[in-house]
C-alpha positions as CSV (number, residue, x, y, z in Angstrom):
1,M,45.8,-34.0,-18.1
2,A,48.2,-31.1,-17.3
3,G,47.5,-29.6,-20.7
4,R,43.7,-29.5,-20.0
5,L,44.3,-28.1,-16.5
6,N,46.5,-25.4,-17.9
7,R,43.9,-24.4,-20.5
8,R,41.3,-24.2,-17.7
9,V,43.6,-22.0,-15.7
10,R,44.1,-19.7,-18.7
11,T,40.4,-19.5,-19.3
12,L,39.7,-18.5,-15.7
13,H,42.5,-16.0,-15.8
14,R,40.9,-14.4,-18.9
15,S,37.7,-14.0,-17.0
16,L,39.3,-12.0,-14.2
17,P,39.8,-8.6,-16.0
18,E,36.1,-8.1,-16.0
19,A,36.0,-8.6,-12.3
20,E,39.0,-6.3,-11.9
21,Q,37.1,-3.5,-13.8
22,A,34.2,-3.9,-11.3
23,R,36.4,-3.8,-8.2
24,S,35.8,0.0,-7.8
25,K,32.1,-0.4,-8.2
26,R,30.6,-0.8,-4.7
27,C,27.0,-1.3,-4.0
28,A,25.0,1.3,-2.1
29,C,25.5,-0.7,1.0
30,G,29.2,0.0,0.8
31,F,30.2,-3.7,0.2
32,S,32.3,-4.8,-2.7
33,P,31.0,-7.8,-4.6
34,H,34.7,-8.8,-5.2
35,A,35.7,-8.7,-1.6
36,G,37.8,-11.7,-0.8
37,D,40.0,-11.3,-3.9
38,G,41.9,-8.4,-2.2
39,A,39.4,-5.7,-3.0
40,G,38.8,-4.0,0.4
41,R,37.3,-5.7,3.4
42,P,36.1,-9.2,2.5
43,H,32.7,-10.5,3.3
44,A,34.2,-13.9,3.7
45,R,37.5,-15.6,3.7
46,I,38.6,-18.7,1.9
47,R,39.9,-21.1,4.6
48,R,41.9,-24.2,3.7
49,G,42.4,-26.9,6.3
50,N,45.2,-29.4,6.4
51,G,43.3,-31.9,4.4
52,T,42.6,-29.4,1.7
53,K,46.2,-28.3,1.6
54,R,47.3,-31.9,0.9
55,A,44.7,-32.3,-1.8
56,L,45.8,-29.1,-3.5
57,R,49.5,-30.0,-3.8
58,G,50.8,-29.5,-7.3
59,G,51.1,-26.1,-8.9
60,V,48.5,-26.4,-11.7
61,Q,45.9,-28.1,-9.5
62,F,46.3,-25.6,-6.7
63,R,45.9,-22.6,-9.1
64,L,42.8,-24.1,-10.7
65,V,41.1,-24.8,-7.4
66,R,42.0,-21.4,-6.0
67,L,40.6,-19.7,-9.0
68,N,37.4,-21.7,-8.9
69,A,37.0,-20.9,-5.2
70,L,37.6,-17.3,-5.9
71,A,34.9,-17.2,-8.6
72,F,32.5,-18.9,-6.2
73,V,33.2,-16.3,-3.4
74,I,32.6,-13.5,-5.9
75,R,29.3,-14.9,-6.9
76,V,28.2,-15.4,-3.3
77,N,29.3,-11.9,-2.3
78,R,27.3,-10.4,-5.2
79,V,24.2,-12.0,-3.7
80,I,25.1,-10.7,-0.3
81,C,25.6,-7.2,-1.7
82,R,22.3,-7.2,-3.5
83,T,20.5,-8.4,-0.4
84,S,22.2,-5.8,1.8
85,C,21.3,-3.0,-0.6
86,E,17.7,-4.0,-0.7
87,E,17.5,-4.1,3.1
88,N,19.1,-0.7,3.6
89,F,17.9,1.3,0.6
90,V,14.7,3.2,1.0
91,L,13.5,5.3,-2.0
92,T,10.1,7.1,-1.7
93,I,8.4,8.3,-4.9
94,H,5.8,11.0,-4.7
95,H,3.7,10.3,-7.7
96,L,1.0,12.5,-9.1
97,G,-1.6,10.5,-10.9
98,H,-1.6,10.9,-14.7
99,S,1.6,12.8,-14.8
100,Q,5.2,12.4,-16.0
101,S,6.1,11.0,-12.6
102,E,5.1,7.7,-14.1
103,R,8.6,7.7,-15.6
104,I,10.1,7.2,-12.1
105,V,7.8,4.4,-11.1
106,W,8.6,2.7,-14.5
107,L,12.3,3.2,-14.1
108,C,12.3,1.5,-10.7
109,E,10.2,-1.4,-12.0
110,E,12.6,-1.9,-14.9
111,L,15.6,-1.8,-12.5
112,E,13.7,-3.9,-10.0
113,I,14.8,-1.8,-7.1
114,P,12.6,-1.4,-4.0
115,Y,10.6,1.8,-3.4
116,K,7.8,3.2,-1.5
117,L,5.0,4.8,-3.5
118,E,3.1,7.9,-2.2
119,K,0.2,8.7,-4.6
120,Y,-1.6,12.0,-5.1
121,T,-4.7,12.9,-7.1
122,R,-5.0,16.0,-9.2
123,D,-7.3,18.8,-8.1
124,P,-10.7,18.0,-9.8
125,V,-11.1,21.6,-10.8
126,T,-7.7,22.9,-11.7
127,R,-6.2,19.5,-12.7
128,L,-3.1,20.6,-10.9
129,S,-1.2,19.2,-7.8
130,P,-3.1,18.9,-4.5
131,P,-2.1,20.9,-1.4
132,E,-0.4,17.9,0.1
133,L,2.1,17.7,-2.8
134,K,2.6,21.5,-2.8
135,A,3.5,21.3,0.8
136,L,6.6,19.2,-0.1
137,H,7.8,21.4,-2.9
138,P,7.1,25.1,-3.6
139,L,6.2,24.3,-7.2
140,G,4.0,21.4,-6.3
141,A,6.4,19.4,-8.5
142,A,5.8,15.8,-9.6
143,P,7.8,13.6,-9.7
144,L,9.5,14.1,-6.4
145,I,11.7,11.6,-4.6
146,E,13.2,11.1,-1.2
147,A,16.4,9.1,-1.1
148,D,19.7,9.3,0.9
149,A,18.2,12.1,3.1
150,I,17.6,14.3,0.1
151,L,14.5,15.6,-1.7
152,L,14.8,15.8,-5.5
153,A,12.5,17.1,-8.2
154,E,12.6,17.2,-12.0
155,S,12.1,13.8,-13.7
156,A,15.3,14.0,-15.8
157,A,17.4,14.8,-12.7
158,I,15.7,12.0,-10.8
159,V,16.3,9.4,-13.6
160,E,20.0,10.3,-13.8
161,F,20.3,10.2,-10.0
162,I,18.7,6.7,-9.8
163,L,20.8,5.4,-12.7
164,A,24.0,6.8,-11.2
165,R,23.4,5.5,-7.7
166,Y,21.6,2.2,-8.3
167,G,21.6,1.4,-12.0
168,H,25.0,-0.2,-12.1
169,G,25.2,0.5,-15.8
170,R,21.8,-0.7,-16.8
171,L,19.4,1.2,-19.1
172,Q,22.1,3.6,-20.2
173,H,25.1,3.8,-22.5
174,G,28.5,4.9,-21.3
175,P,31.1,7.0,-23.3
176,D,32.6,3.9,-24.9
177,H,29.4,2.7,-26.3
178,P,28.8,3.4,-30.0
179,D,25.3,4.7,-29.3
180,F,26.4,7.0,-26.4
181,A,25.7,10.2,-28.4
182,S,22.3,8.9,-29.5
183,Y,21.5,8.0,-26.0
184,L,22.3,11.5,-24.7
185,Y,20.5,13.2,-27.5
186,W,17.2,11.2,-27.2
187,F,17.3,11.3,-23.4
188,H,17.3,15.1,-23.4
189,F,15.1,15.3,-26.5
190,A,12.2,14.3,-24.3
191,N,12.2,17.4,-22.1
192,G,14.0,19.6,-24.6
193,N,11.7,19.2,-27.6
194,L,8.9,16.7,-27.3
195,Q,7.4,17.7,-24.0
196,P,7.6,21.4,-24.6
197,V,6.0,21.3,-28.1
198,M,3.2,19.1,-26.8
199,G,2.7,21.6,-24.0
200,R,2.7,24.6,-26.3
201,S,0.3,22.8,-28.7
202,M,-2.1,22.1,-25.7
203,F,-2.1,25.7,-24.5
204,I,-2.5,27.3,-27.9
205,G,-5.2,24.8,-28.8
206,R,-7.2,26.0,-25.8
207,C,-7.1,29.6,-27.0
208,G,-9.6,29.0,-29.7
209,L,-7.4,30.3,-32.5
210,A,-8.4,29.7,-36.1
211,P,-6.5,26.9,-37.8
212,D,-4.8,29.4,-40.1
213,H,-3.8,31.7,-37.4
214,P,0.0,32.3,-37.6
215,I,0.7,31.1,-34.0
216,Q,-1.5,28.0,-34.4
217,V,0.3,27.2,-37.7
218,S,3.7,27.7,-36.2
219,V,3.1,25.5,-33.2
220,Q,1.4,22.8,-35.2
221,G,4.3,22.9,-37.7
222,R,6.8,22.4,-34.9
223,L,4.9,19.5,-33.5
224,D,4.7,17.8,-36.9
225,K,8.4,18.1,-37.3
226,V,9.2,16.7,-33.9
227,L,6.9,13.7,-34.5
228,A,8.3,13.2,-38.0
229,L,11.8,13.1,-36.5
230,I,10.8,10.4,-34.0
231,E,9.0,8.4,-36.7
232,A,12.1,8.5,-38.9
233,R,14.3,7.4,-36.0
234,L,12.0,4.4,-35.1
235,A,12.0,3.4,-38.8
236,Q,15.6,2.5,-38.4
237,N,15.8,1.4,-34.7
238,D,13.6,-0.5,-32.3
239,Y,14.3,2.0,-29.6
240,L,15.3,5.7,-29.5
241,A,18.9,5.2,-28.5
242,G,19.4,2.2,-30.9
243,S,18.7,-1.5,-30.7
244,A,18.5,-1.5,-26.9
245,F,15.8,-0.2,-24.6
246,T,17.2,2.6,-22.4
247,A,16.2,5.4,-20.1
248,A,15.8,7.6,-23.2
249,D,12.7,5.6,-23.9
250,I,11.4,6.0,-20.4
251,M,11.8,9.8,-20.7
252,S,9.9,10.0,-24.0
253,V,7.0,7.6,-23.7
254,F,4.9,9.8,-21.3
255,S,4.6,12.5,-24.0
256,L,3.4,10.0,-26.6
257,T,0.9,8.3,-24.3
258,T,-0.5,9.8,-21.0
259,M,0.1,13.4,-22.2
260,R,-2.5,12.8,-24.9
261,L,-5.2,12.7,-22.1
262,F,-4.8,16.4,-21.8
263,H,-4.2,17.2,-25.5
264,P,-5.3,14.6,-28.1
265,V,-2.8,14.0,-30.8
266,D,-3.6,11.6,-33.7
267,L,-0.6,9.2,-34.2
268,K,-2.1,7.3,-37.1
269,P,0.1,9.1,-39.6
270,Y,3.1,7.7,-37.6
271,P,3.1,3.8,-37.9
272,N,6.6,3.4,-36.5
273,I,5.7,5.3,-33.4
274,L,2.6,3.2,-32.9
275,A,4.6,0.0,-33.4
276,Y,7.1,1.3,-30.9
277,L,4.4,1.9,-28.3
278,Q,3.2,-1.6,-28.7
279,R,6.7,-2.9,-27.9
280,I,6.7,-0.6,-24.9
281,G,3.3,-1.8,-23.8
282,A,4.5,-5.4,-23.9
283,R,7.3,-4.8,-21.4
284,A,6.6,-6.3,-17.9
285,G,8.2,-3.3,-16.2
286,Y,5.9,-0.9,-17.9
287,Q,2.8,-3.0,-17.2
288,R,3.7,-3.2,-13.5
289,A,4.4,0.5,-13.3
290,M,1.2,1.6,-14.8
291,A,-0.8,-0.9,-12.7
292,K,0.7,0.4,-9.5
293,G,0.9,4.1,-10.3
294,D,-2.3,4.6,-12.4
295,P,-4.5,1.6,-12.0
296,D,-7.5,3.6,-13.3
297,L,-5.8,4.4,-16.6
298,T,-5.6,2.3,-19.7
299,P,-2.2,3.2,-21.3
300,M,-2.7,5.1,-24.5
301,L,-0.7,3.0,-26.8
302,T,-2.7,3.4,-30.0
């Protein structure tokens, strides 16, 4: 009996380092999910009456029950923290229809964090932001968020902000992860290569240049190289940063889908990209985001 109890105690002790690592990670509400084990102000205290004290006499039994009680309090406090965060956290997303601000709606749906969605429609003539959105930001930028009494634009900055404040390690790789470098590369590849070359191709295409014009040839060649690189990456991995879905995918998918409303690009020569888009389209978070942000749009996944 004592041997089994000692093994149980050792097992519980081995589970504590993970909790210790998370002690410094407090929720947005300021509470610690590990309060009650000595980490700051506790949400609750373990109280032991006289009857309990008598029942816990004996070194091994006392240690075992104490560890089990501690594990229970930690689980309860995690729920309290999540609930408190949801009650106090207000994030407003200013979303321009058919734009890269879909990334932010999608991110919040994947993280399952609460948000308020303010939707705007493009000017029917210019296809640009309406005056209401331009009144919030001098560039008429979308996406735009309001959170923690700040106003923030630029989709990559917003994604990093939300992940840092409310992601709790989800949808990202840290420095110790073997795919950390890949995550960083493909996260920034979206706005560093993919989106710019799609934009250049769209603008040059509207100039009416001959297919063999040097500028047209140069831009098309660059687009082909970028798409070929993504195709090769997805031939080896289910997602851009590796085997796991991350924010790097959230950053890139707009250019491969909704962006093609403005500049058609044939993806048939890229079967791995098309298979990847099918995996994306099957995600519940993506489906919810598109239904809420752009209910009039059928996602361009083929």
